[in-house]
C-alpha positions in Angstrom: 76.5 -120.2 -54.0 79.5 -120.7 -56.3 78.5 -122.5 -59.2 81.1 -125.1 -60.2 82.7 -124.9 -63.2 82.9 -128.1 -65.6 85.7 -129.3 -65.8 87.2 -133.4 -67.3 89.7 -135.5 -65.9 91.4 -138.7 -67.9 93.0 -141.7 -66.3 95.0 -143.2 -69.3 96.1 -146.4 -68.9 98.2 -149.4 -69.9 99.7 -153.1 -68.5 103.2 -152.9 -68.1 102.7 -156.1 -67.6 99.9 -155.1 -64.7 97.9 -151.8 -64.6 99.7 -148.7 -64.3 98.0 -145.2 -64.6 100.0 -141.9 -66.1 100.2 -139.2 -63.6 102.2 -135.2 -63.8 102.7 -133.2 -61.0 101.2 -129.7 -60.8 103.2 -126.6 -61.0 104.6 -125.5 -57.6 103.1 -121.8 -58.7 99.6 -122.8 -59.3 97.2 -121.1 -57.8 95.3 -124.3 -57.1 97.0 -127.4 -55.1 100.4 -126.8 -56.4 103.1 -129.4 -56.4 99.7 -132.3 -56.2 100.3 -135.3 -58.1 97.0 -135.1 -60.4 95.5 -136.9 -64.2 95.6 -134.9 -67.0 92.8 -132.7 -67.3 90.7 -129.6 -67.0 88.0 -127.0 -67.2 85.6 -127.2 -70.2 86.3 -124.1 -72.4 83.2 -122.6 -74.6 85.1 -123.8 -77.9 84.9 -127.3 -76.3 81.2 -127.0 -77.3 81.4 -125.5 -80.5 79.3 -127.5 -83.6 82.3 -127.8 -85.6 84.2 -129.6 -83.1 80.6 -131.7 -82.4 80.8 -132.1 -86.3 84.5 -134.2 -85.3 83.6 -136.5 -82.9 82.4 -139.5 -84.8 80.7 -142.0 -82.7 79.3 -139.8 -80.1 76.8 -136.4 -80.3 75.8 -134.5 -77.9 72.8 -135.4 -77.2 74.4 -139.1 -76.7 76.4 -137.5 -74.1 74.2 -135.4 -72.2 71.6 -138.0 -71.8 74.5 -140.5 -70.5 75.9 -137.4 -68.2 72.0 -136.6 -67.3 72.1 -133.2 -68.9 69.6 -131.2 -70.9 72.9 -130.2 -73.5 76.8 -129.6 -73.6 77.6 -132.9 -72.3 80.0 -133.8 -75.3 82.1 -130.6 -74.2 83.4 -133.2 -71.4 84.9 -135.9 -73.7 86.7 -132.6 -75.8 87.7 -130.9 -72.9 89.2 -134.3 -71.8 90.7 -135.0 -75.1 92.5 -131.3 -75.1 93.7 -130.8 -71.6 95.7 -134.4 -72.2 97.0 -133.3 -75.7 98.0 -129.7 -74.1 99.5 -131.0 -70.7 101.0 -134.6 -71.7 101.4 -134.3 -75.6 98.9 -137.4 -75.9 96.4 -137.0 -78.9 93.4 -139.0 -78.6 92.3 -138.6 -82.4 93.1 -140.0 -85.9 93.3 -138.8 -89.1 89.8 -138.4 -91.6 91.8 -139.9 -94.7 93.5 -142.6 -94.4 91.6 -143.5 -91.4 94.1 -144.9 -88.7 96.2 -143.9 -85.8 98.8 -141.2 -86.2 102.1 -141.7 -86.9 104.1 -139.6 -84.6 107.0 -141.9 -85.2 107.6 -139.7 -88.1 109.6 -137.0 -86.7 108.1 -134.3 -89.1 104.6 -135.0 -88.0 106.0 -135.6 -84.4 107.8 -132.1 -84.5 104.3 -130.7 -86.2 102.3 -131.2 -83.4 104.3 -130.7 -80.6 104.6 -127.1 -82.2 100.7 -126.7 -82.3 101.0 -128.2 -78.5 103.1 -125.3 -77.4 100.7 -122.7 -79.5 97.7 -124.3 -77.6 99.5 -123.6 -74.3 100.4 -120.4 -74.9 97.1 -119.8 -76.4 98.1 -118.8 -79.8 96.1 -121.7 -81.1 92.4 -122.7 -81.1 92.1 -126.3 -80.6 89.1 -126.4 -82.8 91.5 -124.7 -85.5 94.0 -127.2 -84.9 91.9 -129.9 -85.6 90.7 -128.7 -89.0 94.1 -127.6 -90.3 95.3 -131.6 -89.4 91.7 -132.8 -90.5 91.9 -135.0 -87.3 88.4 -136.6 -85.9 88.3 -137.4 -82.0 88.5 -140.6 -80.4 85.5 -139.9 -78.1 84.5 -143.8 -78.2 87.9 -144.1 -76.4 87.6 -142.8 -73.3 84.8 -144.1 -70.7 82.7 -142.2 -67.8 84.7 -143.6 -64.5 83.4 -141.2 -62.0 81.8 -137.9 -61.0 83.0 -135.6 -58.3 81.3 -132.1 -57.2 83.9 -130.0 -55.2 82.1 -129.1 -52.0 80.2 -126.0 -50.8 82.3 -123.8 -48.8 85.2 -123.6 -51.4 86.3 -119.8 -53.5 86.7 -122.6 -56.2 84.5 -125.4 -57.6 84.7 -127.9 -60.2 81.8 -130.3 -61.6 84.6 -132.9 -62.8 83.9 -136.4 -64.8 86.6 -138.4 -64.6 87.4 -140.7 -67.5 89.3 -143.8 -68.2 91.1 -144.4 -71.6 93.6 -146.8 -72.7 96.9 -145.3 -73.6 97.5 -145.1 -77.1 101.0 -146.1 -78.3 104.1 -143.7 -79.3 102.4 -140.6 -78.0 104.7 -137.8 -75.7 103.5 -138.9 -72.3 105.7 -135.9 -71.0 104.6 -132.8 -68.6 104.6 -129.3 -70.6 106.7 -127.9 -68.1 105.1 -125.1 -67.5 101.5 -126.2 -65.9 103.0 -129.6 -64.8 106.2 -130.8 -63.7 107.0 -134.0 -63.3 105.4 -137.3 -65.3 105.6 -140.9 -64.6 103.6 -143.9 -65.2 102.4 -145.5 -61.6 100.6 -148.5 -60.2 97.5 -147.0 -58.3 98.8 -149.3 -55.3 102.0 -147.2 -55.5 101.1 -144.1 -55.5 98.5 -144.7 -52.7 101.3 -145.9 -50.6 103.6 -142.7 -51.6 101.1 -140.3 -50.8 100.4 -142.5 -46.9 104.2 -141.7 -46.4 104.2 -138.3 -47.4 106.1 -138.4 -50.1 104.0 -137.2 -52.8 100.6 -135.1 -52.5 97.0 -136.3 -54.1 94.1 -134.1 -54.4 91.1 -136.2 -52.7 89.1 -136.9 -55.8 92.6 -138.4 -57.2 93.3 -140.5 -54.2 89.5 -142.1 -54.0 89.7 -143.0 -57.8 93.4 -144.3 -57.4 91.9 -146.5 -54.4 89.6 -147.4 -57.2 91.6 -148.8 -59.4 93.0 -151.0 -57.4 90.2 -153.0 -57.8 91.4 -154.3 -61.3 94.5 -156.2 -62.1 95.2 -155.1 -65.7 94.1 -152.1 -67.6 92.6 -154.5 -70.3 90.3 -155.5 -67.4 89.4 -152.0 -65.7 88.6 -151.1 -70.0 86.5 -154.0 -70.6 84.5 -153.0 -66.9 84.3 -149.3 -67.8 82.7 -150.1 -71.5 80.0 -151.7 -69.8 79.3 -149.8 -66.8 76.5 -147.2 -66.2 74.6 -145.6 -63.7 77.9 -143.7 -62.3 77.0 -141.7 -59.2 77.7 -138.2 -58.3 80.7 -137.9 -55.2 79.4 -134.5 -53.4 82.1 -134.6 -50.7 80.8 -132.1 -47.5 83.4 -130.1 -45.4 83.1 -130.6 -41.7 84.8 -128.6 -39.1 85.0 -130.0 -35.7 87.3 -131.3 -32.9 89.2 -132.9 -35.4 90.0 -130.0 -37.1 88.7 -129.3 -40.9 87.9 -132.7 -43.2 86.0 -134.0 -45.6 83.0 -136.8 -45.6 81.9 -138.7 -48.8 78.1 -140.0 -49.1 77.8 -143.1 -46.1 80.5 -141.7 -43.9 79.1 -140.9 -40.2 78.1 -137.6 -39.9 77.8 -136.9 -43.4 73.4 -136.4 -43.5 73.9 -134.0 -40.3 76.9 -131.7 -41.8 75.6 -128.2 -42.4 76.8 -126.9 -45.7 79.3 -123.5 -45.1 78.7 -120.5 -47.0 80.9 -119.9 -49.8 84.8 -118.7 -48.9 83.9 -120.0 -44.9 86.7 -122.4 -45.4 89.7 -120.6 -44.6 91.6 -120.0 -47.6 95.0 -121.7 -45.6 93.3 -124.7 -44.9 92.1 -125.2 -48.4 94.9 -127.5 -49.5 94.8 -129.5 -46.2 91.1 -130.1 -46.9 91.3 -131.0 -50.5 94.6 -133.1 -49.9 93.4 -134.5 -46.8 94.5 -138.4 -47.8 95.4 -140.7 -44.9 98.6 -140.4 -43.7 100.3 -143.8 -41.7 98.5 -143.9 -38.6 96.0 -142.2 -39.1 93.7 -144.8 -41.7 
C-alpha cells in the first residue's frame, strides 16, 4: 500500500464584506491535477520538522501540535509546511519580527523587495526556509492557523497525501499573488461562487477542495469562521474510498451509501487516465 505523504493546506480568509477565501490555479503542466483551483499548500518537508524551526514557532510546541493531531511526534511540521508553502506559492508570510515585535512592514519597498527575492530563491531551491527565517530573525505565527479538516487520499491511487486543512485570517499588505511557476492564477472568491462555477464546468476543483468550500458556506463572515475554528475540537479524518460500478469511477465519503461495503483497490489499480476524473468528481449541473 502506498504510504500517504504528509501535507498541509491553508484557507486564507477575509471579509469583503462577506467571507472570501484566497485560491490559486495550478499550472497546466503540473504532474497532478494540472489546471485545478486549490488553496495554497503542499507536502511537509524534512526541514519543516527541524529543532531550529520549532524554536521559531512560539505558542505551539511539537508536543502540543502532535497531541492535537493525535500523532506521536512531528505535528508541528504541518503548521510550518502550511506557512512555508503559503509564502512560496502566494507571497503571504504568516510571521513577524522577533524584535521589534509586530507585523511585517511590507509597505516598505526595500523589505518587500527583499522578501520577494527570498521567495524566488525558495521556489528555485536556492534557499532553505530555516535559513531565511534565521537571516531575517523571524518568528512563525503558528497560532494564527487553526485546524479545519483532515483528508487522506484513497487507497488505489499512485500518489497519496495525508493532508490537514487549516484556516487563517489573511494578513494585510502581503502579495497574494501566484508564483507563475507552480501556480498561474490567483483570486479572492466567495466559497459559494467557486462551487457554482465548478458545477457549470468553468473551473476545476479537486474533491477535497470542493467539500471544504462547501463547509465554508456555513459561515457568513471570516470573523465568524475564525471564531468557530479557534474553539473547535475533534476534527475527524475524512478517508474517501474509490468505487467502480455501472456509474463509473467515483468517490464515496463516510456515511455515503455503499461506503462500508467498498473493497479498497490495490495500489495503482485506478487507471491513471481516470485519476483526474476521480479526484475532481465535483457535482455538475443536473448530476447532483
